[in-house]
C-alpha positions as CSV (number, residue, x, y, z in Angstrom):
1,M,-16.0,34.3,9.5
2,A,-19.5,35.4,10.5
3,R,-21.4,33.1,8.2
4,P,-21.2,29.3,8.8
5,I,-19.2,27.4,6.2
6,L,-22.1,25.1,5.3
7,E,-24.3,28.1,4.5
8,I,-21.7,29.4,2.1
9,L,-21.2,26.0,0.5
10,S,-24.9,25.5,0.0
11,I,-24.9,28.4,-2.4
12,L,-22.0,27.2,-4.6
13,V,-20.5,23.9,-3.7
14,L,-22.7,21.2,-2.1
15,P,-24.9,20.5,-5.0
16,L,-21.8,19.3,-6.9
17,V,-20.2,17.1,-4.3
18,P,-22.0,13.8,-4.7
19,A,-21.0,13.4,-8.3
20,C,-17.3,13.7,-7.3
21,V,-17.1,11.1,-4.6
22,G,-15.7,7.8,-5.8
23,R,-13.0,5.2,-5.5
24,L,-10.3,4.2,-8.0
25,D,-9.8,0.6,-8.7
26,D,-6.3,-0.9,-8.4
27,G,-5.8,-2.1,-11.9
28,P,-8.8,-1.6,-14.2
29,T,-9.1,-4.2,-17.0
30,R,-11.0,-4.5,-20.2
31,S,-14.3,-6.4,-20.0
32,D,-13.5,-8.4,-23.1
33,G,-9.9,-9.3,-22.1
34,R,-8.7,-8.5,-25.6
35,E,-5.0,-7.5,-26.0
36,P,-4.4,-4.6,-28.3
37,T,-1.9,-5.4,-31.0
38,T,-1.5,-2.1,-32.8
39,C,-1.6,1.6,-31.9
40,T,-3.5,2.6,-35.0
41,S,-6.4,3.9,-32.9
42,E,-6.7,5.3,-29.3
43,E,-7.4,2.8,-26.6
44,V,-8.1,4.2,-23.1
45,A,-8.6,2.4,-19.9
46,P,-11.2,3.3,-17.3
47,A,-10.6,5.1,-13.9
48,A,-12.7,7.0,-11.4
49,L,-12.5,10.6,-10.3
50,P,-9.8,11.2,-7.7
51,H,-9.2,14.2,-5.4
52,L,-5.8,16.0,-5.0
53,T,-3.2,14.2,-3.0
54,R,-1.8,15.9,0.0
55,S,1.4,17.0,-1.8
56,E,-0.7,18.2,-4.8
57,Y,-2.9,20.2,-2.5
58,D,-0.1,21.9,-0.7
59,R,1.8,22.9,-3.8
60,T,-1.3,24.1,-5.5
61,V,-2.4,26.4,-2.7
62,R,1.2,27.6,-2.3
63,D,1.3,28.6,-6.0
64,L,-2.3,30.0,-5.9
65,L,-2.1,32.0,-2.7
66,G,1.5,32.2,-1.8
67,D,0.7,30.3,1.3
68,H,3.4,27.9,2.6
69,S,1.5,26.6,5.6
70,A,1.1,23.1,4.0
71,P,-2.3,22.4,5.6
72,A,-2.6,19.0,3.8
73,R,0.0,17.5,6.1
74,G,-2.9,17.2,8.6
75,F,-5.3,15.6,6.1
76,P,-6.0,11.8,6.1
77,A,-3.2,9.8,4.5
78,D,-3.4,9.3,0.7
79,D,-4.4,6.0,-0.8
80,G,-1.6,3.9,-2.3
81,I,-2.0,2.2,-5.7
82,A,1.0,0.2,-7.0
83,G,3.1,2.1,-4.5
84,Y,2.0,5.6,-5.6
85,A,-0.1,8.2,-3.9
86,T,-3.6,8.9,-5.2
87,G,-6.8,10.5,-3.9
88,A,-8.9,7.3,-4.4
89,T,-11.3,7.4,-1.5
90,V,-13.1,10.1,0.5
91,S,-14.2,10.0,4.1
92,S,-15.9,12.4,6.4
93,L,-12.4,13.3,7.8
94,H,-11.4,14.4,4.3
95,V,-14.4,16.7,4.0
96,E,-13.9,18.2,7.4
97,S,-10.2,18.7,6.7
98,W,-10.9,20.4,3.4
99,L,-13.5,22.7,4.9
100,D,-11.2,23.7,7.8
101,A,-8.3,24.3,5.4
102,A,-10.5,26.4,3.0
103,E,-11.6,28.6,5.9
104,A,-8.1,29.0,7.3
105,L,-6.5,29.7,3.9
106,A,-9.2,32.2,2.9
107,A,-9.0,34.0,6.3
108,H,-5.3,34.4,5.9
109,A,-5.5,35.6,2.3
110,A,-8.3,38.0,3.1
111,E,-6.1,39.8,5.6
112,D,-4.6,41.6,2.6
113,P,-7.1,41.4,-0.3
114,I,-5.2,44.0,-2.4
115,A,-2.1,41.8,-2.5
116,L,-4.1,38.9,-3.8
117,A,-6.6,40.7,-6.1
118,S,-4.3,43.5,-7.3
119,C,-7.1,45.9,-6.5
120,D,-9.3,46.9,-3.5
121,P,-12.6,44.9,-3.6
122,E,-14.0,47.1,-0.7
123,R,-13.5,50.4,-2.5
124,E,-13.5,49.7,-6.2
125,P,-16.5,48.8,-8.4
126,E,-17.3,45.2,-8.8
127,A,-16.9,45.3,-12.6
128,G,-13.5,46.9,-12.3
129,C,-12.1,44.8,-9.5
130,L,-14.0,41.8,-8.1
131,V,-15.3,40.4,-11.4
132,P,-11.9,40.3,-13.2
133,F,-10.3,39.0,-10.0
134,L,-12.8,36.1,-9.7
135,A,-12.4,35.3,-13.3
136,R,-8.6,35.2,-13.1
137,F,-8.4,33.5,-9.7
138,G,-11.2,31.1,-10.5
139,R,-9.4,30.0,-13.7
140,R,-6.3,29.2,-11.7
141,A,-8.2,27.4,-9.0
142,F,-10.5,25.4,-11.2
143,R,-7.8,24.9,-13.9
144,R,-10.3,26.2,-16.5
145,P,-12.4,29.3,-17.1
146,L,-15.3,29.8,-14.8
147,S,-18.7,29.3,-16.4
148,G,-21.2,32.2,-16.4
149,V,-23.3,30.3,-13.8
150,E,-20.3,29.8,-11.5
151,L,-19.3,33.5,-11.7
152,D,-22.9,34.6,-11.0
153,R,-23.1,32.3,-8.0
154,L,-19.8,33.7,-6.6
155,L,-21.1,37.3,-7.1
156,T,-24.4,36.4,-5.5
157,L,-22.6,35.0,-2.5
158,Y,-20.4,38.1,-2.2
159,R,-23.3,40.4,-2.3
160,Q,-25.4,38.4,0.2
161,V,-22.6,38.2,2.7
162,S,-21.5,41.8,2.1
163,A,-25.0,43.1,2.9
164,V,-24.9,41.5,6.3
165,D,-21.2,41.3,7.4
166,G,-19.4,43.7,5.2
167,A,-17.1,43.5,2.1
168,S,-14.1,42.0,4.0
169,V,-16.0,39.0,5.2
170,A,-17.7,38.6,1.8
171,F,-14.3,38.5,0.1
172,E,-13.2,35.8,2.5
173,A,-16.5,33.9,1.9
174,V,-15.9,33.7,-1.9
175,L,-12.4,32.5,-1.4
176,T,-13.6,29.9,1.0
177,A,-16.2,28.7,-1.5
178,I,-13.7,28.4,-4.3
179,L,-11.2,26.5,-2.1
180,A,-14.0,24.1,-0.9
181,S,-15.4,23.5,-4.3
182,P,-15.1,20.1,-6.0
183,S,-13.7,21.9,-9.0
184,F,-10.7,22.8,-6.9
185,L,-10.4,19.7,-4.7
186,Y,-10.9,17.0,-7.4
187,H,-9.3,16.3,-10.7
188,T,-12.4,17.6,-12.4
189,E,-10.6,17.7,-15.7
190,L,-11.7,14.1,-15.9
191,A,-15.3,14.9,-15.2
192,A,-18.0,13.5,-17.5
193,P,-19.0,15.7,-20.5
194,S,-22.7,16.7,-20.7
195,S,-23.3,14.4,-23.6
196,G,-21.6,11.8,-25.7
197,E,-21.6,8.4,-27.3
198,D,-19.6,5.3,-26.5
199,G,-16.0,5.7,-27.6
200,V,-12.8,7.7,-27.0
201,T,-12.6,11.5,-27.1
202,R,-9.7,13.9,-26.7
203,L,-9.3,16.0,-23.6
204,D,-9.7,19.7,-24.2
205,G,-6.7,21.9,-23.8
206,Y,-7.5,23.0,-20.2
207,A,-8.0,19.4,-19.0
208,L,-4.8,18.3,-20.6
209,A,-2.9,21.3,-19.2
210,A,-4.1,20.3,-15.7
211,R,-3.1,16.7,-16.1
212,M,0.3,17.6,-17.4
213,A,0.9,20.1,-14.6
214,F,0.0,17.6,-11.9
215,F,2.2,15.0,-13.5
216,L,5.3,17.1,-14.4
217,W,5.0,19.8,-11.7
218,G,3.1,18.1,-8.9
219,A,0.8,21.1,-8.8
220,G,-1.9,22.9,-10.8
221,P,-1.2,24.8,-14.0
222,D,0.0,28.4,-13.9
223,D,-1.4,31.3,-16.0
224,A,1.1,30.7,-18.9
225,L,0.1,27.1,-19.2
226,L,-3.6,27.9,-19.2
227,D,-2.9,30.6,-21.8
228,A,-1.2,27.9,-23.9
229,A,-4.3,25.8,-23.6
230,E,-6.6,28.7,-24.5
231,A,-4.4,29.3,-27.6
232,G,-4.9,25.8,-28.8
233,Q,-1.2,24.8,-28.3
234,L,-2.3,21.5,-26.7
235,D,-4.8,20.5,-29.3
236,D,-2.5,18.0,-31.1
237,A,0.3,15.7,-30.2
238,E,3.0,17.9,-31.6
239,G,1.9,20.9,-29.7
240,A,1.5,18.9,-26.5
241,D,5.1,17.6,-27.0
242,Q,6.5,21.1,-27.2
243,V,4.5,22.3,-24.2
244,A,5.7,19.3,-22.2
245,R,9.3,20.1,-23.0
246,D,8.8,23.7,-22.1
247,M,7.3,22.6,-18.8
248,L,10.4,20.5,-18.0
249,R,12.5,23.6,-18.3
250,D,10.4,25.3,-15.7
251,P,11.7,25.2,-12.1
252,H,8.4,23.5,-11.0
253,A,9.6,20.4,-12.9
254,R,12.1,19.7,-10.2
255,E,9.3,19.1,-7.7
256,G,7.3,17.0,-10.1
257,L,10.1,14.6,-11.2
258,R,11.5,14.5,-7.6
259,E,8.1,13.4,-6.5
260,L,8.1,10.6,-9.2
261,V,11.5,9.3,-8.1
262,G,10.7,9.8,-4.4
263,Q,7.5,7.7,-4.6
264,W,9.3,5.1,-6.7
265,L,11.9,4.8,-4.0
266,G,9.4,5.2,-1.1
267,L,11.4,8.0,0.5
268,A,8.4,9.3,2.4
269,R,8.6,6.2,4.6
270,L,11.9,7.5,6.0
271,D,10.0,9.9,8.2
272,G,10.0,8.4,11.7
273,V,12.4,5.6,10.9
274,V,14.5,4.4,13.9
275,R,17.7,2.5,13.5
276,A,20.2,1.6,16.2
277,G,22.9,4.2,16.5
278,L,21.2,6.6,14.1
279,A,20.5,10.2,15.3
280,P,16.8,11.1,15.0
281,D,17.5,13.8,12.4
282,M,19.6,11.5,10.1
283,P,16.7,10.0,8.1
284,G,15.6,13.6,7.1
285,R,19.2,14.4,6.1
286,M,19.4,11.2,4.1
287,R,16.2,12.1,2.3
288,A,17.4,15.6,1.5
289,S,20.6,14.2,0.1
290,A,18.8,11.7,-2.1
291,E,16.5,14.4,-3.4
292,A,19.4,16.7,-4.1
293,F,21.1,13.9,-6.0
294,V,17.9,13.2,-8.0
295,D,17.6,16.9,-8.9
296,A,21.2,17.1,-10.0
297,V,21.0,14.0,-12.2
298,L,17.7,15.0,-13.8
299,F,18.4,18.7,-14.4
300,E,22.2,19.3,-14.2
301,D,23.5,16.0,-15.6
302,D,22.4,13.6,-18.3
303,A,19.0,12.6,-16.7
304,R,19.7,9.0,-17.4
305,L,18.3,6.1,-15.3
306,A,21.7,4.5,-15.5
307,T,23.2,7.6,-13.7
308,L,20.6,7.5,-11.0
309,L,21.4,3.8,-10.4
310,G,25.2,3.9,-10.7
311,A,26.8,7.3,-10.3
312,S,29.8,7.4,-8.0
313,W,28.9,10.8,-6.5
314,T,26.2,12.2,-4.3
315,F,25.4,15.1,-2.0
316,A,26.2,15.1,1.7
317,D,26.3,17.4,4.7
318,G,28.7,16.9,7.7
319,P,26.8,14.2,9.5
320,L,26.0,12.2,6.3
321,A,29.6,12.5,5.2
322,E,30.6,10.7,8.3
323,I,28.3,7.8,7.4
324,L,29.6,7.8,3.8
325,D,33.2,8.0,5.1
326,V,34.1,10.8,2.8
327,P,36.1,14.0,3.7
328,G,35.2,17.5,3.1
329,P,31.6,18.6,4.1
330,E,31.0,20.3,7.5
331,G,27.8,21.6,9.0
332,D,24.3,21.3,7.5
333,A,24.9,22.4,3.9
334,L,24.7,19.7,1.2
335,V,27.6,19.6,-1.1
336,R,28.6,17.3,-3.9
337,V,31.0,14.6,-2.9
338,E,32.8,11.9,-4.9
339,L,32.5,8.3,-3.7
340,D,34.6,5.2,-4.1
341,P,33.0,3.4,-7.1
342,A,34.0,0.1,-5.6
343,E,31.8,0.9,-2.6
344,R,28.9,3.1,-3.8
345,A,26.6,3.2,-6.8
346,G,24.0,5.9,-7.1
347,L,20.6,5.5,-5.4
348,L,21.1,1.7,-5.0
349,T,23.6,2.1,-2.2
350,H,22.5,5.5,-0.9
351,P,22.1,5.5,2.9
352,A,18.5,6.7,2.4
353,L,17.5,3.5,0.6
354,M,19.8,1.2,2.6
355,T,18.3,2.6,5.9
356,L,14.8,2.3,4.6
357,L,15.3,-1.3,3.5
358,A,16.7,-2.5,6.8
359,Q,15.7,-3.8,10.2
360,P,16.1,-1.6,13.3
361,A,19.5,-3.1,14.2
362,Q,20.6,-5.1,11.1
363,S,20.6,-5.2,7.4
364,D,17.7,-7.0,5.6
365,P,18.6,-8.9,2.5
366,V,15.0,-10.0,2.0
367,R,13.6,-6.5,2.0
368,R,16.4,-5.3,-0.3
369,G,16.0,-8.1,-2.7
370,V,12.2,-7.7,-2.9
371,W,12.6,-4.0,-3.6
372,V,14.9,-4.8,-6.6
373,L,12.5,-7.4,-7.9
374,D,9.4,-5.2,-7.5
375,R,10.6,-1.6,-8.3
376,L,13.4,-2.3,-10.8
377,L,12.3,-5.5,-12.5
378,C,8.5,-5.3,-12.0
379,D,8.7,-9.0,-10.9
380,A,5.9,-9.2,-8.3
381,L,6.1,-12.0,-5.8
382,P,3.2,-13.7,-4.0
383,P,2.7,-13.0,-0.3
384,P,4.4,-15.5,2.0
385,P,2.3,-18.5,3.2
386,M,0.4,-17.7,6.4
387,D,1.4,-20.9,8.2
388,V,5.1,-20.8,7.7
389,T,7.3,-20.9,10.8
390,P,10.6,-19.1,10.4
391,P,13.5,-21.5,10.8
392,E,15.7,-21.4,13.9
393,V,19.0,-19.6,13.4
394,S,22.3,-20.2,15.0
395,V,23.5,-17.8,17.7
396,G,26.3,-15.6,16.4
397,A,25.5,-16.2,12.7
398,T,26.0,-13.4,10.2
399,T,23.0,-11.9,8.6
400,R,23.7,-13.8,5.4
401,E,23.9,-17.1,7.4
402,R,20.7,-16.3,9.2
403,F,18.7,-15.4,6.1
404,A,20.2,-18.2,4.0
405,Q,18.3,-20.6,6.2
406,H,15.1,-19.5,4.5
407,T,16.1,-21.6,1.5
408,S,16.2,-24.7,3.7
409,S,12.4,-24.6,4.1
410,P,10.5,-26.1,1.2
411,A,7.6,-23.5,1.7
412,C,10.1,-20.6,1.5
413,Q,12.5,-21.9,-1.0
414,G,10.7,-20.9,-4.2
415,C,10.6,-17.2,-3.5
416,H,13.8,-16.9,-1.4
417,S,15.8,-18.6,-4.1
418,R,15.0,-15.5,-6.2
419,I,15.1,-12.9,-3.5
420,D,18.1,-13.7,-1.4
421,P,20.8,-13.9,-4.1
422,I,19.9,-10.3,-5.0
423,G,19.6,-9.1,-1.4
424,F,22.9,-10.6,-0.3
425,G,24.6,-8.2,-2.8
426,F,23.8,-5.4,-0.3
427,E,25.5,-7.0,2.7
428,H,28.3,-4.5,2.7
429,Y,25.7,-1.9,4.0
430,D,24.5,-2.1,7.6
431,A,21.1,-0.8,8.9
432,T,22.3,2.8,8.6
433,G,23.9,2.5,5.1
434,R,27.5,2.4,6.4
435,F,29.9,0.4,4.3
436,R,31.4,-2.5,6.1
437,T,33.8,-5.3,5.2
438,E,33.2,-7.4,8.3
439,E,30.2,-8.4,10.4
440,A,30.8,-9.8,13.9
441,G,34.5,-10.3,12.9
442,I,33.6,-12.3,9.8
443,P,34.4,-11.0,6.3
444,V,31.2,-9.9,4.5
445,D,30.2,-12.1,1.6
446,A,28.2,-9.9,-0.9
447,T,28.3,-12.2,-3.8
448,G,25.0,-12.8,-5.5
449,H,23.2,-13.8,-8.7
450,L,20.5,-12.5,-11.0
451,D,18.4,-15.1,-12.7
452,G,15.3,-14.9,-14.9
453,T,15.9,-11.2,-15.7
454,G,17.0,-11.7,-19.3
455,D,19.9,-9.5,-20.3
456,S,21.1,-8.7,-16.7
457,D,21.4,-12.4,-15.6
458,G,24.7,-13.5,-14.1
459,D,26.9,-13.4,-11.0
460,F,28.0,-10.3,-9.2
461,D,30.1,-9.4,-6.2
462,G,28.6,-6.4,-4.3
463,A,26.0,-3.8,-5.1
464,P,28.2,-1.7,-7.5
465,E,28.4,-4.8,-9.8
466,L,24.7,-5.4,-9.3
467,A,24.0,-1.8,-10.2
468,A,26.1,-2.1,-13.4
469,R,24.1,-5.1,-14.5
470,L,20.8,-3.4,-13.7
471,A,21.7,-0.1,-15.3
472,G,22.3,-1.7,-18.6
473,S,19.2,-3.9,-18.5
474,A,16.3,-3.5,-21.1
475,Q,14.0,-5.1,-18.5
476,V,14.9,-2.4,-15.9
477,E,14.3,0.3,-18.5
478,G,10.9,-1.2,-19.3
479,C,10.0,-1.6,-15.7
480,F,11.0,2.0,-14.9
481,A,8.8,3.2,-17.8
482,T,5.9,1.2,-16.3
483,Q,6.6,2.7,-12.8
484,A,6.5,6.2,-14.3
485,F,3.3,5.4,-16.0
486,R,1.8,4.1,-12.8
487,F,2.8,7.4,-11.0
488,A,1.4,9.6,-13.8
489,A,-1.9,7.6,-14.1
490,A,-2.1,6.8,-10.3
491,R,-3.2,3.3,-11.3
492,R,-1.8,0.1,-12.6
493,E,-1.4,-0.4,-16.3
494,A,-4.4,-2.1,-18.1
495,P,-4.5,-4.0,-21.4
496,E,-5.7,-0.9,-23.2
497,D,-2.4,0.8,-22.3
498,A,-0.2,-1.8,-23.8
499,C,0.5,-0.1,-27.1
500,S,1.0,3.4,-25.6
501,L,3.2,2.0,-22.8
502,E,5.4,0.1,-25.3
503,R,5.7,3.2,-27.5
504,A,6.8,5.3,-24.4
505,T,9.3,2.5,-23.4
506,Q,10.8,2.5,-27.0
507,D,11.2,6.3,-26.8
508,F,12.9,5.9,-23.4
509,R,15.3,3.3,-24.8
510,R,16.1,5.3,-27.9
511,S,17.0,8.3,-25.7
512,G,19.5,6.2,-23.8
513,G,17.3,6.1,-20.8
514,D,16.6,9.8,-20.4
515,I,13.9,10.2,-17.8
516,R,12.9,13.6,-19.1
517,E,12.2,12.0,-22.5
518,L,10.1,9.3,-20.8
519,A,8.1,12.0,-19.0
520,V,7.3,13.7,-22.4
521,A,6.4,10.4,-23.9
522,I,3.9,9.6,-21.1
523,A,2.5,13.1,-21.0
524,T,1.7,12.9,-24.8
525,S,0.5,9.3,-24.9
526,D,-3.0,8.3,-25.7
527,P,-4.0,7.3,-22.2
528,F,-3.0,10.8,-21.1
529,R,-4.6,12.8,-23.9
530,F,-7.8,10.9,-24.3
531,R,-10.8,9.8,-22.3
532,R,-13.5,7.2,-22.8
533,V,-17.1,8.2,-22.8
534,D,-19.7,5.5,-22.1
535,A,-23.4,6.2,-22.6
536,L,-25.3,3.9,-20.1
537,D,-29.0,3.9,-19.4
538,G,-29.4,7.3,-21.0
539,R,-26.7,8.8,-18.8
540,T,-23.2,9.8,-19.9
541,T,-20.3,8.9,-17.7
542,E,-16.6,9.3,-18.4
543,T,-13.7,7.0,-17.7
544,T,-10.1,7.9,-18.5
545,G,-6.7,6.5,-18.9
546,G,-5.4,8.1,-15.7
547,S,-6.0,10.3,-12.7
548,R,-3.6,13.2,-13.1
């Protein structure tokens, strides 16, 4: 592009940037500490203004431009809050990456302007081509209609660049400006209104459409969803409920709910995992299998959490079938395979999770037990003491024998007496998720115990029995509802969220643990549909119940 990017941005974008740079707090709380007891009025917790995560960015530019280059893979890593990705902080590397990506994406799109604009900006009058294109494209990019001022600035930019460098470069310039704008890069549906008083106010239809799209689809809203917002279909809870259900029937929902479950499991951490005896491409195959299983459960089966945790089937290709020790699949295509229910139970024993929660050359009962406590029971443990020396272990001892010595240390006993009896239930699975009955010639002991978990307490022998206990647990259902809320809001729950979260959990339980029903309940909850407006020192700032 002939004109420097900063010159283009000075016309449209840079004056808006400082207001959008901020950081999300991990776990906002009420200043008065008061616990809500009823849901008779909306209560909304505060949060700052985040930018799109890497996956949100890539899916949005794919849908907006038809560009599958996924430039955000080269962006700085997303922040993590409660184990879920969020655009909480901004660095100079972010800004440089965004500008570079905007230029590259615009340059590629401008190679065929007619394909993007459905008209020829170089040959047709502005009023008949460029203006309607900018209005249409800008609405998709900004997730709301352009203001008159914004449209005028884009037209001014186009004319200035066109006069010097020609219409083709000018078209590229306006695309660059849009893609580098905070209204594209940030979740500006949460931006402060121009005026207001202290209290809670409902998001307008466009803002709610954007939030629902990023939650349920993992990308920005399409034209049909924006049309629904314009028509007022999101203006009340009943309308929002129907729109959310329609969205879950859209193919985009597979990506959104897959992202929810993938971040809950931590599947992205499989990239680059090295395990003894595991081919370099196997972690990727395992992740693809887990994602295919999630898709099938959520969109072709009953969508129940219990099925995710305990199903005796999955998807496998040839190499993964060898790890699972099942006949049938050959080559690289994933096909559904039936598993021995005495050996396998849904995601809990899937090679993807077992490999992720292992050490390079051995299983890891501690890591596996901690995962169950944290991600399934929402039972957070304190970090280990800094001054603890690991106990010496006997040469030739089994994994269970080595890790059992944690409980011999008074400093470790408190936590490991809760962790290890859960983690030992996974001892039938080695560091690559293979089922085994012996370790070093000694029969595997996979007995364990759940304690302090209410309705799932008791003894079990092996992960399938553990999965059966967890799959029927009200605590696990409540924890998963909390995890889904954290993903949707990209923050921890706050006291203000208690009533809405309890209501969503009740809807989830009444549905029999249907994850799609939970998604609808969260997308139509008060923390999702409302924002808090605070008037401070004569200035109006906005805080909201979430970041998507």
